[in-house]
Biotite code that builds the C-alpha atoms (Angstrom):
import biotite.structure as struc

atoms = struc.array([
    struc.Atom([16.675, -0.186, 29.283], chain_id="A", res_id=1, res_name="MET", atom_name="CA", element="C"),
    struc.Atom([16.883, 3.526, 28.586], chain_id="A", res_id=2, res_name="LEU", atom_name="CA", element="C"),
    struc.Atom([18.018, 5.050, 25.288], chain_id="A", res_id=3, res_name="ILE", atom_name="CA", element="C"),
    struc.Atom([18.894, 8.732, 25.711], chain_id="A", res_id=4, res_name="ASN", atom_name="CA", element="C"),
    struc.Atom([18.798, 10.334, 22.261], chain_id="A", res_id=5, res_name="PHE", atom_name="CA", element="C"),
    struc.Atom([19.970, 13.595, 23.863], chain_id="A", res_id=6, res_name="ASN", atom_name="CA", element="C"),
    struc.Atom([23.382, 11.902, 24.113], chain_id="A", res_id=7, res_name="GLU", atom_name="CA", element="C"),
    struc.Atom([23.467, 10.511, 20.557], chain_id="A", res_id=8, res_name="ILE", atom_name="CA", element="C"),
    struc.Atom([25.013, 12.679, 17.880], chain_id="A", res_id=9, res_name="LYS", atom_name="CA", element="C"),
    struc.Atom([22.758, 13.511, 14.943], chain_id="A", res_id=10, res_name="GLU", atom_name="CA", element="C"),
    struc.Atom([24.152, 12.554, 11.553], chain_id="A", res_id=11, res_name="MET", atom_name="CA", element="C"),
    struc.Atom([23.228, 14.145, 8.248], chain_id="A", res_id=12, res_name="ARG", atom_name="CA", element="C"),
    struc.Atom([23.167, 11.931, 5.153], chain_id="A", res_id=13, res_name="VAL", atom_name="CA", element="C"),
    struc.Atom([22.933, 12.936, 1.498], chain_id="A", res_id=14, res_name="SER", atom_name="CA", element="C"),
    struc.Atom([21.294, 10.584, -1.008], chain_id="A", res_id=15, res_name="GLY", atom_name="CA", element="C"),
    struc.Atom([20.287, 7.842, 1.463], chain_id="A", res_id=16, res_name="MET", atom_name="CA", element="C"),
    struc.Atom([20.097, 4.551, -0.467], chain_id="A", res_id=17, res_name="ASN", atom_name="CA", element="C"),
    struc.Atom([20.513, 6.513, -3.715], chain_id="A", res_id=18, res_name="HIS", atom_name="CA", element="C"),
    struc.Atom([17.592, 8.800, -2.852], chain_id="A", res_id=19, res_name="GLY", atom_name="CA", element="C"),
    struc.Atom([17.560, 12.562, -3.291], chain_id="A", res_id=20, res_name="SER", atom_name="CA", element="C"),
    struc.Atom([18.348, 15.430, -0.942], chain_id="A", res_id=21, res_name="GLY", atom_name="CA", element="C"),
    struc.Atom([19.288, 15.012, 2.697], chain_id="A", res_id=22, res_name="GLU", atom_name="CA", element="C"),
    struc.Atom([18.048, 13.452, 5.884], chain_id="A", res_id=23, res_name="MET", atom_name="CA", element="C"),
    struc.Atom([19.074, 13.798, 9.519], chain_id="A", res_id=24, res_name="SER", atom_name="CA", element="C"),
    struc.Atom([18.963, 10.988, 12.057], chain_id="A", res_id=25, res_name="ALA", atom_name="CA", element="C"),
    struc.Atom([20.038, 9.823, 15.487], chain_id="A", res_id=26, res_name="LYS", atom_name="CA", element="C"),
    struc.Atom([20.541, 6.074, 15.575], chain_id="A", res_id=27, res_name="MET", atom_name="CA", element="C"),
    struc.Atom([20.606, 3.444, 18.282], chain_id="A", res_id=28, res_name="TYR", atom_name="CA", element="C"),
    struc.Atom([21.733, 0.029, 16.993], chain_id="A", res_id=29, res_name="MET", atom_name="CA", element="C"),
    struc.Atom([21.828, -3.407, 18.599], chain_id="A", res_id=30, res_name="SER", atom_name="CA", element="C"),
    struc.Atom([21.837, -6.996, 17.357], chain_id="A", res_id=31, res_name="SER", atom_name="CA", element="C"),
    struc.Atom([18.020, -6.979, 17.592], chain_id="A", res_id=32, res_name="GLU", atom_name="CA", element="C"),
    struc.Atom([17.565, -3.908, 15.391], chain_id="A", res_id=33, res_name="GLY", atom_name="CA", element="C"),
    struc.Atom([17.656, -0.124, 15.230], chain_id="A", res_id=34, res_name="LYS", atom_name="CA", element="C"),
    struc.Atom([15.702, 2.785, 16.727], chain_id="A", res_id=35, res_name="ASN", atom_name="CA", element="C"),
    struc.Atom([16.006, 5.881, 14.512], chain_id="A", res_id=36, res_name="ILE", atom_name="CA", element="C"),
    struc.Atom([14.295, 9.235, 15.086], chain_id="A", res_id=37, res_name="PRO", atom_name="CA", element="C"),
    struc.Atom([14.825, 10.957, 11.731], chain_id="A", res_id=38, res_name="CYS", atom_name="CA", element="C"),
    struc.Atom([13.862, 13.770, 9.375], chain_id="A", res_id=39, res_name="ARG", atom_name="CA", element="C"),
    struc.Atom([13.781, 13.654, 5.591], chain_id="A", res_id=40, res_name="ILE", atom_name="CA", element="C"),
    struc.Atom([14.334, 17.267, 4.606], chain_id="A", res_id=41, res_name="HIS", atom_name="CA", element="C"),
    struc.Atom([12.123, 19.039, 2.040], chain_id="A", res_id=42, res_name="ALA", atom_name="CA", element="C"),
    struc.Atom([12.741, 17.655, -1.444], chain_id="A", res_id=43, res_name="GLY", atom_name="CA", element="C"),
    struc.Atom([14.455, 14.560, -0.092], chain_id="A", res_id=44, res_name="GLY", atom_name="CA", element="C"),
    struc.Atom([13.829, 10.858, -0.308], chain_id="A", res_id=45, res_name="SER", atom_name="CA", element="C"),
    struc.Atom([15.187, 7.528, 0.827], chain_id="A", res_id=46, res_name="ILE", atom_name="CA", element="C"),
    struc.Atom([15.851, 5.498, -2.306], chain_id="A", res_id=47, res_name="GLY", atom_name="CA", element="C"),
    struc.Atom([14.381, 2.062, -2.986], chain_id="A", res_id=48, res_name="MET", atom_name="CA", element="C"),
    struc.Atom([16.005, -0.647, -0.886], chain_id="A", res_id=49, res_name="TYR", atom_name="CA", element="C"),
    struc.Atom([15.110, -4.089, 0.449], chain_id="A", res_id=50, res_name="SER", atom_name="CA", element="C"),
    struc.Atom([14.744, -5.626, 3.896], chain_id="A", res_id=51, res_name="HIS", atom_name="CA", element="C"),
    struc.Atom([16.030, -9.197, 3.590], chain_id="A", res_id=52, res_name="PRO", atom_name="CA", element="C"),
    struc.Atom([16.331, -9.797, 7.373], chain_id="A", res_id=53, res_name="THR", atom_name="CA", element="C"),
    struc.Atom([14.145, -7.213, 9.095], chain_id="A", res_id=54, res_name="SER", atom_name="CA", element="C"),
    struc.Atom([10.831, -5.403, 9.360], chain_id="A", res_id=55, res_name="ASP", atom_name="CA", element="C"),
    struc.Atom([11.047, -1.603, 8.944], chain_id="A", res_id=56, res_name="ASP", atom_name="CA", element="C"),
    struc.Atom([8.346, 0.233, 10.928], chain_id="A", res_id=57, res_name="ILE", atom_name="CA", element="C"),
    struc.Atom([7.927, 3.974, 10.269], chain_id="A", res_id=58, res_name="ASN", atom_name="CA", element="C"),
    struc.Atom([5.670, 5.992, 12.590], chain_id="A", res_id=59, res_name="ASP", atom_name="CA", element="C"),
    struc.Atom([4.893, 9.280, 10.810], chain_id="A", res_id=60, res_name="ILE", atom_name="CA", element="C"),
    struc.Atom([5.000, 12.280, 13.157], chain_id="A", res_id=61, res_name="LEU", atom_name="CA", element="C"),
    struc.Atom([4.829, 15.266, 10.770], chain_id="A", res_id=62, res_name="SER", atom_name="CA", element="C"),
    struc.Atom([5.162, 16.341, 7.152], chain_id="A", res_id=63, res_name="GLY", atom_name="CA", element="C"),
    struc.Atom([3.733, 15.161, 3.838], chain_id="A", res_id=64, res_name="LYS", atom_name="CA", element="C"),
    struc.Atom([4.967, 12.250, 1.843], chain_id="A", res_id=65, res_name="GLY", atom_name="CA", element="C"),
    struc.Atom([4.520, 8.840, 0.382], chain_id="A", res_id=66, res_name="LYS", atom_name="CA", element="C"),
    struc.Atom([6.047, 5.404, 0.459], chain_id="A", res_id=67, res_name="ALA", atom_name="CA", element="C"),
    struc.Atom([6.349, 2.955, -2.377], chain_id="A", res_id=68, res_name="ILE", atom_name="CA", element="C"),
    struc.Atom([6.395, -0.578, -0.974], chain_id="A", res_id=69, res_name="CYS", atom_name="CA", element="C"),
    struc.Atom([6.549, -3.573, -3.308], chain_id="A", res_id=70, res_name="ASP", atom_name="CA", element="C"),
    struc.Atom([5.201, -1.368, -6.109], chain_id="A", res_id=71, res_name="GLY", atom_name="CA", element="C"),
    struc.Atom([2.230, -0.024, -4.107], chain_id="A", res_id=72, res_name="GLU", atom_name="CA", element="C"),
    struc.Atom([2.050, 3.703, -3.288], chain_id="A", res_id=73, res_name="GLU", atom_name="CA", element="C"),
    struc.Atom([0.947, 4.698, 0.225], chain_id="A", res_id=74, res_name="GLU", atom_name="CA", element="C"),
    struc.Atom([0.221, 8.260, 1.348], chain_id="A", res_id=75, res_name="MET", atom_name="CA", element="C"),
    struc.Atom([2.058, 9.092, 4.569], chain_id="A", res_id=76, res_name="LEU", atom_name="CA", element="C"),
    struc.Atom([0.464, 11.628, 6.915], chain_id="A", res_id=77, res_name="ILE", atom_name="CA", element="C"),
    struc.Atom([0.949, 12.240, 10.634], chain_id="A", res_id=78, res_name="PRO", atom_name="CA", element="C"),
    struc.Atom([-0.677, 9.521, 12.688], chain_id="A", res_id=79, res_name="GLY", atom_name="CA", element="C"),
    struc.Atom([-0.121, 6.646, 10.240], chain_id="A", res_id=80, res_name="VAL", atom_name="CA", element="C"),
    struc.Atom([2.446, 3.882, 10.403], chain_id="A", res_id=81, res_name="CYS", atom_name="CA", element="C"),
    struc.Atom([4.116, 2.451, 7.295], chain_id="A", res_id=82, res_name="HIS", atom_name="CA", element="C"),
    struc.Atom([5.500, -1.078, 7.658], chain_id="A", res_id=83, res_name="ILE", atom_name="CA", element="C"),
    struc.Atom([7.866, -2.659, 5.170], chain_id="A", res_id=84, res_name="CYS", atom_name="CA", element="C"),
    struc.Atom([7.960, -6.343, 6.100], chain_id="A", res_id=85, res_name="LYS", atom_name="CA", element="C"),
    struc.Atom([10.938, -8.667, 5.869], chain_id="A", res_id=86, res_name="LYS", atom_name="CA", element="C"),
    struc.Atom([11.519, -9.627, 2.232], chain_id="A", res_id=87, res_name="GLY", atom_name="CA", element="C"),
    struc.Atom([9.942, -6.436, 0.876], chain_id="A", res_id=88, res_name="SER", atom_name="CA", element="C"),
    struc.Atom([11.453, -3.298, -0.617], chain_id="A", res_id=89, res_name="GLN", atom_name="CA", element="C"),
    struc.Atom([10.446, 0.323, -0.250], chain_id="A", res_id=90, res_name="HIS", atom_name="CA", element="C"),
    struc.Atom([11.245, 3.992, -0.703], chain_id="A", res_id=91, res_name="SER", atom_name="CA", element="C"),
    struc.Atom([10.034, 6.981, 1.339], chain_id="A", res_id=92, res_name="ILE", atom_name="CA", element="C"),
    struc.Atom([9.612, 10.389, -0.313], chain_id="A", res_id=93, res_name="ILE", atom_name="CA", element="C"),
    struc.Atom([9.041, 13.797, 1.265], chain_id="A", res_id=94, res_name="ASN", atom_name="CA", element="C"),
    struc.Atom([6.513, 15.545, -1.004], chain_id="A", res_id=95, res_name="THR", atom_name="CA", element="C"),
    struc.Atom([6.017, 18.608, 1.209], chain_id="A", res_id=96, res_name="GLY", atom_name="CA", element="C"),
    struc.Atom([7.820, 21.862, 1.881], chain_id="A", res_id=97, res_name="ASN", atom_name="CA", element="C"),
    struc.Atom([8.687, 20.930, 5.490], chain_id="A", res_id=98, res_name="ASP", atom_name="CA", element="C"),
    struc.Atom([10.690, 18.115, 7.044], chain_id="A", res_id=99, res_name="ASP", atom_name="CA", element="C"),
    struc.Atom([9.108, 14.658, 7.103], chain_id="A", res_id=100, res_name="ARG", atom_name="CA", element="C"),
    struc.Atom([9.611, 13.602, 10.741], chain_id="A", res_id=101, res_name="VAL", atom_name="CA", element="C"),
    struc.Atom([9.287, 9.954, 11.687], chain_id="A", res_id=102, res_name="MET", atom_name="CA", element="C"),
    struc.Atom([10.427, 7.330, 14.133], chain_id="A", res_id=103, res_name="LEU", atom_name="CA", element="C"),
    struc.Atom([11.818, 4.256, 12.403], chain_id="A", res_id=104, res_name="THR", atom_name="CA", element="C"),
    struc.Atom([12.161, 0.918, 14.170], chain_id="A", res_id=105, res_name="LEU", atom_name="CA", element="C"),
    struc.Atom([14.058, -1.822, 12.383], chain_id="A", res_id=106, res_name="VAL", atom_name="CA", element="C"),
    struc.Atom([13.389, -5.222, 13.943], chain_id="A", res_id=107, res_name="THR", atom_name="CA", element="C"),
    struc.Atom([15.640, -8.098, 12.952], chain_id="A", res_id=108, res_name="GLU", atom_name="CA", element="C"),
    struc.Atom([13.832, -11.379, 12.378], chain_id="A", res_id=109, res_name="ARG", atom_name="CA", element="C"),
    struc.Atom([15.289, -14.859, 12.253], chain_id="A", res_id=110, res_name="SER", atom_name="CA", element="C"),
    struc.Atom([15.003, -16.950, 9.119], chain_id="A", res_id=111, res_name="SER", atom_name="CA", element="C"),
    struc.Atom([12.567, -19.308, 10.851], chain_id="A", res_id=112, res_name="ILE", atom_name="CA", element="C"),
])
């Protein structure tokens, strides 16, 4: 299977999950999950939200930031991967002056 993000329109979202600022993303969705190359713009954040049915895997490509996952703060730098497991909640914050660029994979998991 090939996903061509060159053919997917980028969307710009303000206040994602009641966060601050803006983010831009291209999204591929299926019943198994989502593949989302995205940027949280300077000063922006994704607000706290939960993952009742999925794992949220965030591969950090560039920018400075942090995640808060189940009350624990994690520093996010290029080359690290932040995982918010099914049943957890998290927020991602851009603390730098440049875009926070990451690839997010959301993998749906069964209740078993």
